[in-house]
N, C-alpha and C positions, 0 to 999 in steps of 0.2 A: 387679233383685232377682228371683231365681228363685222359682217357685211350688212349694209342697210339696203333693203329691197324696195322700200316705199317710194312711189313716184306719183306725182299729181298730173292732171291734164294740163294742156297748154292754155286753158281759158283764163286762168288767173294772170299768167304772164301776158297774154294778149290784151287783157283789160288794162294792165298797168302801162301799156304802150300807147293807149288811146287817150286823147285829151279828156280830162276830168273823170278818168276812170280809175278805179282802185280794184285790186285783186289780191288774193292770197299768194304768198310766195310759193311757186311750184317746186316740188321736190324732183329735180331732174339733173342732167348730165355734165360732162367735162371733156376736154380735148386732148389730142395726141400729138406728140412731137418726139423725134429721136435725133440724137447727136450729142456731142459733148464739148462744144466750144467754150473757151474760157475768156475772161477779160484780158485784153491786151492793150494797155494804154498806148496811144500813138496820135500823131497829128492829123491823120486822115482816116477815112472809113475804108474798109475792105470792099473790093469790087464783088466779092463772092458773098451773096446773102446768107449762105449757110456756113460760111467760114467764121473765123474769130472776129468779133466786133472790136474795132479800134476806136478808143475813146480819146477825147482831147486830153492833152497832158496836164491841164489844170484841174481835173476832176478831183474832188476831195479824197484824200488818201484813206480816210476811215470808211467812206462809202465803198471805195474799191475793195478794201479788205473784206467787208461783209458780203459784197457781191461774189467774191471768190469763194467764200465759205458756203454759198448756196450750192456749190458743186460737190460738197462732201456727201458721203454715204449715210452718215449718222443723222437720223431725223432730229435729234436734240440740237445738234449744231445748226442745222438748217432753220429750226424754229427760233433759236436765239438770234441768228443772223436776220431773219425776217422781222423779228420784233424790233431789233435795233434799227434796221432800215426804215421801218414805219416811223419810228421816233425821229430819225434824221430827216426824213422827207418833210415831216411837219415843222422842223426847226429851220431848215435852210431855204434860201430864196428860190422861187420857182425857176428863174433863169439858170440857176446852177443845177437844180434837179433835172431839168429837161434834157441836159446833156447825156444823162445815162439812160434815157428812155430806150434807145436801140438795144443796148445790152439787157435792159430789164425785159424787153419784149422777148428776147431769146430765152432768158431764164424763166419767164412767166409760162411760156409754152411747155417747157420741160418740166417745171414743178407741178403743173396741173395733172401730170401723169403719176405723180408720186403715190406709192402704195399707202402711205400714212395719210389718213384723212385730216389729221391736225395740220400737217404740212400744207395740204391743199387749201384748207380753210385760211391759214395764216397767209398764204400766197395772195388770196383774194383780199384779205384785210390790208396787206401791204399795197396792193393795187389801188385800193380806195385812198390810202394816204398819198400815193404818188399823183393820182389824177386831181386830188384836191390841191396839191402844191403847184402842179404845172398848168392847170386850167386850160386855156386855149392853146398852150404850147403842145398839147396832145394831138392837135389836128393833123400835122404832117405824118404822124405815125398811126393814125386811126385804122387805116385799112390793113396794116400788118397785125394789129391787135384784135380786130373785131371778131375774127374766127374763133380763137381760143377764148376770148372774153364771153362771146355768146355761148360757147360750149361749156364754160365753167358754171353757167346757171342751170345745167342739167346733170349735175353730179348726183348719184344715188344717195349720197349722204346729205341729209337735210341741211346740216350746218354749213356745209361747203357751198351748196346751191344758194343758200341765203346770203352768204358772204359775197358770192359772185354777183348776186342781184344788187346788194348794197353798193358795191363798187361801181356798178354800171349807173346806178341812180346818183351816186356822188358826182360822176362826170356829167350826167345829163339829168338834172333835177326835174325838168318838165317832161311829161310823157310824150308830147309832140316832138321834142328834141331827140328823145330816145328812138322814136320811130324814124326820124330823119337820118339818124346815124346808121340804123339798120339798112335803110334803103340805099344810102350812099355806098355801103360796103357789101351789097348782096352777092356780087360775083365772087369777091374774095372769101366771103363766109362759106359759100357753097364749095369753093375750091378747097378750103381748109377741111371741111367735113368730108369731102370725097377722098382726100388724102388719108384722113383717119380711117375711113372704111377699107382702105387697101392694106392697112397695117396688119402684120402677122404677130403672133405671140413673141417670136424670137426678135422681132425688130424693135420691141418696146424698151428693152434694156440690155445690159451686158450679161455675160454668161454666169456671173456669180449670183444673180438674183434667183431665188428659189422658184421652181416651176409653178407652185400653187399661187405665188404672188403674181407671177407673169400672167397666168390664166385669169386671175381676178382683174388685173389691170386691163387685159384685152377685152374681157367681158364689159367692163365699164366704158372703155373708149368706144367700142362698137355700139353698144346699146344707147349710150348718151349721144353719140353722133347721129344715130337714127332719129332719136327723139328731138334733137336740136333741129334737124332738117325738117321734120314733120311740123314742128311749131313755127319755123320760118315760113313754110308754105301756108300754114293756117293763118298766120298774122298778115302776111303781105298779100296773098291772093284771096283769102277768105274774109278778112276783116277790114284792112285799110284800103287796098287798091280796088277791091270789088265795089266799095261804096262810093268811089270817086267817079265822076263822069258828068254828063250833061251835054247840052247843045254847044256851049261855048268851050273852046279849047284854049284856056288861059295858060299862062306860063307854068303854074303849078300842076294843072292836069296833064300838060304835055310831059312834064318831068315824071309824074306818076306813071304815065303810059310807058315811058322808057324803062322805068323800074319794073313794071309789070312784065314787060317783054323780056327783060334780063332775068327775072325770076322764073318765068316759064321756060326759057331756053336753058337755064341752069338746071332746073328740075328735070327737064327732058333728057339732058345730057347725063345726069346722075342715074336716071332709070336705065338708060342704055348701057352706061359704063358698068353698072353693077348687075346687069342681066336680070332686071325686074326684082332684084333683092331676094331671089329664090334661095340662094345659099344661106342667107341669114334666117329664112324661114325654116331651114333644115338644121339649124344650129342645135347642138345639145344643150345650150343655155336657154332656159325659159325666159330670162330677162331679155335676151336678144330677140327671141321669137316674138315676144309681146311688143317690143319696140318696133319690129318690122311690120306687124299687123297695124300698128298705129300710123306708121309712115304710109303704108299702102292705102289706108283709109283717107289720108289727106290727099293723096294723088287722085283717088277716085272722085273725091268731092271737087277738087280745084284744078286738076290737070287731066281731065278725062280724055282729052284728045290723044294722049299717048297710048291708049289701050286699043291698038289696032288688032288685026286678025291674029298676028303672031303672038301678041300679048295674051289674047283670049285663050289661045291654044295652051299656053304655058300656065296661065294663072287660074283658069276656070276650075280645073280639077283640084288645084292647091287650095284655093279659097273656099269654093263651095263644098269641098270635101275636107274642110279643116276640123271636122268633128272627131278626128282621131287624135286631136290635141288633148293630152291627159293631164297636163299641169294646170290646176285652177288659176294659177298666177296669170296665165295667158288669156283666160276665157273672156274677160270683159273686152279686151282689145280685139280678140278673135271675133266675137259677136258683132262688134262695130264694123269690122272689115267685111264679114260675110253679108250682113244686112245691107250695107251701103253698096257693095258690089252687085248683089243680086237685084237690087232696086234700080240702080243706075244702068245696068247692062242685062236686061232680061234675056237677051239673046245668048248670054254666056252659058246658059243651061244646055244649049245645043252642042257645046264643045266638049262635054264630058258625059260619061256613062252615069246617068242619074241614079239608077238603082244600085249599081255596084260600088261606085265611088262615093256618092252622097248619102243615099238613104241607108245603106248597110252600116255605114259609120255612124249615122245619126241614130239608128236604132240602138247601137251599142252605147252611144253617148247617153241616151235616155235610160236604158236598162241599168247602167252603172251609176245612176244618180248624178249625172252630169260630171262625173269624176270629182265630185266635191265642191262644185261651184253652184249649188242649188239656188242660193239667193240671187246670184248674178244672172244665171241662165234661165230659170223658170219664167221670169217675167217677159222674156223675149221670144218664147216658143211660138206664140200665136203670130207674131210678126214674121217669123220664118215661114209658117204655113202660108201666110198671105203672099210670100215672095215666090213660092214654088209654082211653076206653070200649072194652070188648071187641069190640063189633060193628064198630068202625072199623078194627081190626087183624085181623079175622077172615078174612083172605085170604092166600093164598100170595104174591100180587102185592105185598102190603105188606111181607112179610118180605124179598123180593128187592130191592124199592126201597130199603128201609132199609139193608140190608147193602151194596148197591151204592154208595150215597152215602157211607156211613160209610167204606168201603174207599177210595173215591176221595179222601177228605180227607187221607190220609196223604201224598199227593204234592204238596200245595199249597205247602208250604214245607219247607225242610230240617228234619227232625226232630232235636231234641236227644235225648240219652240218656233224659232224664226224660219228654219228649214221647212217645218210642217206647214206653217202658214203659206209660205211661198209655193210649196208643192200643191196644196189643195186649191189655191187661187188659180194656178196654172192649169190644173186638171179641170176645174169648172169652166174656165175660159175656152180650153181646147174642146171639151165636150159640147159646149154650146156652139162653138165654131162649126163642128161637124154637123150638128143639127141644122144650123142655118144654111150650110152648103150642101145639104143632103141631095137636092136635085141634081147637082153635078157629080155627086158621089155614087149615084145609082146607075147601073148599067143593065138596061132591060127591065128593071123593076121600078115600081112607082116610088116616089120620094117618101111617101108615108110608110111603105114597107121597110125601107132602109132606116127611117127614123124609129120605127117601132122596134127594129132589131137592136138599134143602139140603146134604146130604153131598157129592153128586157135582158139583153146579153151583157151590157156593160153597167148601166146604172143600177139595175136590180141584182142580177146574179153575181156581179163582181164587187161593186162598191157598197151597195146596201148590205149584202151578206157579210162583208168584211166589218161593217159597222156593228153588226149584231154579235161579233166575236170578241168582245172586251175580255171575257174570261172564256177560253176555248173549251168546247165540249167534245173535242177530238172528233168532230164531225167532218171528215175529210172530203165529203161531197159538197161542202158549203161554197167552194169557189170553182164553178164550172168553167169549161173552155169558152172562149169568146165565140168560137165557131161551132157549128153542129158537129156531133161526133162523126157523121158521115163525111163531112167536108174537111175534117182536120187531117193534116199530113202528119208524118212521123215526127218531124221537127216540132210541129205545133203540139202534138201529144206530149213530147218531152218537155216543152215549155209549160204545158199544163201541169205536169207532175212537179216541176220546180215551183209553180205557183201554189200548189197544194202544200208543199213544204214551207214556202214563205208565209202561208196563212197561219202557221204556228208561231210566228214571231210575235212576241208581246210588245205592245207599244205603250208609251206613257199616256196619261189621261188627256193631255192637250191634243194628242193625235186624234183621239176619238171626238173631242170637242170640235176640232177643225173639220174632221170628216163629216160629222153631223151637220155642221153649218154649210158645208159644200153641197150636200144632198138637198138641204132645205132651200138654198139659193137657186140651185138648178131647177127644182120643182116650181119655185116661185116665178122664175123667169119664163118657163114654158107655159105657165098658167095664163100669161097675158096674151100670147099669140097662138099657142098650140094646145087648146083646151083638150082635144081628144088624146094628145100624148100625155097630158097630165092624168087623165082618167086611166090610161093604160098603166102608167107608173104607179098610181095609188092602188089600183087593184092588185098589182104584184106585191107591193109592200104589205098590203093587208093579208094576202095569202101566207106570207112568211110569218107574220105576227100570229095569225090564227093557228098556224102549225106549231108554234112555240107553246101557245096556250093549251092546245090539245094534247101535246106530249107531256106538258106539265112537269111533274117531279121526275119523270123518266130521264129528263136532261140533267146532267150532273151539275150544270151551272145555270139552272133555270132562273134563279133570282137575279143573276147578273144580266141575263138577256132582258128580263123585265125592266131592270133598272136602266138599261140602255134605251129601251123604248120610251120610258118615262122621260129620260133626258132629251130624247129627240123631240117629243111633243113640247117640252119646255122651250127648246130652241125655236120651234115653229111659232110658238106664242110670242116670243120676243122679236124674232126677225120678220114675221109675216102678219100674224093676227093683230098685234098692237099697232101695225101700220095700216089697218083698215081693210085687209083682204080676208075673205071668208072661206076660200077654197079648202084650208085645212079642216075646217069644221064640216063642210059639205062632203068632201071627198075622202076624208080619213076618220075623223072623230065619230060622226054619226054612223057610218057603216061599221066601224070598229065595235061600237057598243051593240049594235043590232046583231052582229055575227058572233060576238063573244059571249053573250048571255047563255046560250045553250051549253057551251063548253064550261062556263063557270058554274052553272047549276049542276052539271054532271060531276064536277070536281067536289062540290060541296056535299052532294048526296053520297 
């Protein structure tokens, strides 16, 4: 049976719990339970909550028979029993069905762990039939059911999560009633999820279950519990209870205050119990790591008081240095955690070695094309730059290092059209960010000096010359080092050689279209406020063009270079000139014609 890895955010589920709100069914988790009690009809209940459930002697024999069958190993037998029970619950009076709720609660917890997703889905379908039959008779048993019930809506298999959601809505059709039920059982739900997070692989089933199934079950129970806890915090602290308040403390607001207090204390206890969830961040399972990032994001947003000095010492290096996370499945959740944490706790940077732990990992992350998460990661890069303490990026060297590694990442894997667009959008935004922040990025030099070096060493020598190489002329000097040869270290020289090799990579046509657009938009942006920088850039572009014209047919791919230049001027016309700006004519077209005529005449003669 294949694994389902898709999960949705908590926003849809949160919306469904608010009055007059609707949201998509989230694709999320389920809960854990271990033990093997069976049905024992008797006149009284057992004093041991984990022991055999003793049912009244007048419980229908057919119902008892199918409840016993739920303990079989064979999934087919369990599916048949669940199907029959659903039918029986729909047929029998509610006062008769309610008698078996305690035993059903036991079976429900256990069946939600089943390796077979069809069994888990059918379990939730049967739950829907039961709650529809017993109606208000469910109330005395709600606290024992809410944990696994909430948990069941976070199964990684979409159909299981949807079935859990439907059963919950069958019991509480109105969104405000669903919220009330959650608030009533907040302590019990946290307790259940905490117990799940303590489970080991071996504790989930007996010794005859194959190890690969046990590992899959453990991954699901841990990741789903983490997501269920995160969503509980988001909904109760971030959506419902945060919006309540006012000057008057009526009965409802007092009740909500108690629930908020219980939620905060339960969340704090969970963080302490599981030692900041660090072990889950170190899990070999990407699904568990991703869920942990999501949970920590919820804590930073809604329970920030738990992040004391001890927490900072433990979490700062882990979260700010999370760029060694190589599985793209984790990157969206990772970015959320990194950005929220760095913004909420700017002092966290002082608790870690920024250059060794954060930046070195970040350089590798960029150089490796974000390890495959280009479309998720590139749009967030400038936000990360904004979060870094100004003194750490206050050097020209930082700008060059950043842009060098970002640029190198485009060659790690074949860029799709969407990847290409995301990359060049991020490069443009980053380049303009460094131009804008040049005054704080210059040490001892004027800001204009730093900006001019960015224009000449990055935009012209690196980006523009790459654009001219649609069909390569084997000109290995076309991609110079970002730094001067005198200032370059051995490592930088080695990186330069790698850049030269990367320059020989052939890219699809959309790459060059996006690259040309990137250059045009950068020039257009600086034309508004930095006219002198525009003139510097255009003069350099013209020199490269004239060099191509002068060499003429000596270049093996001369016509390809000319075609690229023509394409660039067409992009300028569409993006800039047709919008009423004239700098392409004044700074490029007119000087180009004036300086090209002698070379063209010499070629004709």
